[in-house]
Steps between C-alpha positions, in 0.01 A plus 500: 500500500500845666774635724533847647855517634556789745296733281496871578279729295401863545332757278687825443516723810299249706569250775560138390200285424712185542825484694713185503187302411546127433209283382466179299209336320504153346390395155127437468410674827207741531583813701274784608673822602300700752559825684376855559513771233852624442669191643675402175272233351505640146868588532573135579305394190688751282830367632386146416393610153835667433332839459705637790844396619623493861749756624694215656458125526354278230163382375549158344268267309618149427849598610523790254530858626229723352633793300189550286157338450524131414295338222347229721363736766134594446363820654127569542399846618196633681387710203532205257736685262285431192525706182157666455524497118582128484261205514512230765682274252755771416555589865551136593762466223679828579776351714566233239526764228749702703708194582485385138647830387775526760553131566466333841854607596442865413674496160350593165390161369163514323333180382211456263214357696161617629504574877120495507513124435710445812272724707176331387523196733523736798190691391321166495649386833393825668150496352529813286543353150151622406611856586811490279390778266370734768688799640586570867224758542246232408617265776428465869783541750528123540517449123772765467701329775459163328637660183801628693557154649475341153757746363740412781456121495541489120866588565542179703645668811645311794454796738167681525500842669162659579450850641158519672339349190151447642453804723256682269274199438174409670518224760366205293725587202798551731455160666451328163824648364689419819394137462591499131842654565590235756372227268720630217796548735485134605430378146793690347739458795536878534667683783244762604563827684179695555492847656186582694373735767208267582550268796239251379661478156846442646364228728337317210759548223833458676623165621764730647428858602779758503405777740669836451499781754583867497838564334773417524423130464800308627371151582219313321202394710375173347175325593447143382153432363482141366123501451501789253281451196351171614126439444300634791800676651324837513245350742753320719604583854865511388422769241308714747776461759764606248298806404477600866873441548592708194270779612668507841849499344404795279379686807 
């Protein structure tokens, strides 16, 4: 599914964030990317999303080299990215409207259909159908994030990229949305790459954890975590041991 092949990337007038970095992720896997501030977590996500391109090497998805954002990659940001003047229903249908206008391959190919109809099942699945006519300022943080998830899943992605999506939420809401995300990931067969700075979140969400260090990152550090997302895992000895191990690795 995902292949970084000897990727080197640096911002202008700065040392490389990644240098000869090779990493692979299989279809349907759930990855958490963890590391200290400034280690390149968000840069890695932007490379995966096609928002940035490597200076050398290749980022490939399904054997195709990324040269721009791909239609079947869904990106969910920390600040939700909702339009404040649009309702929940309109926000959830926004991606469909954009794709309808440009066409899934990026060409101008409008069709006459109502994107809101395709978004509606996701509002129902995420428990926000009764909020469809409300605006973002009327919603809680968890409801806004559910709207952002509905907008993304309405596009039927096969790759879900999440940049610290739950960091601003209270603990019960955060855990509820973590559980829901993993449920949807398994249900839809999505490949998930979640960026986080929280050790506990990485240990619960990622069946594989990619640990980044201070740049330049040259070799991926991968921790297997087969119990991730399982009922009761947060209370298990394996989860607590992994959290301690990750904390030690981060120094």
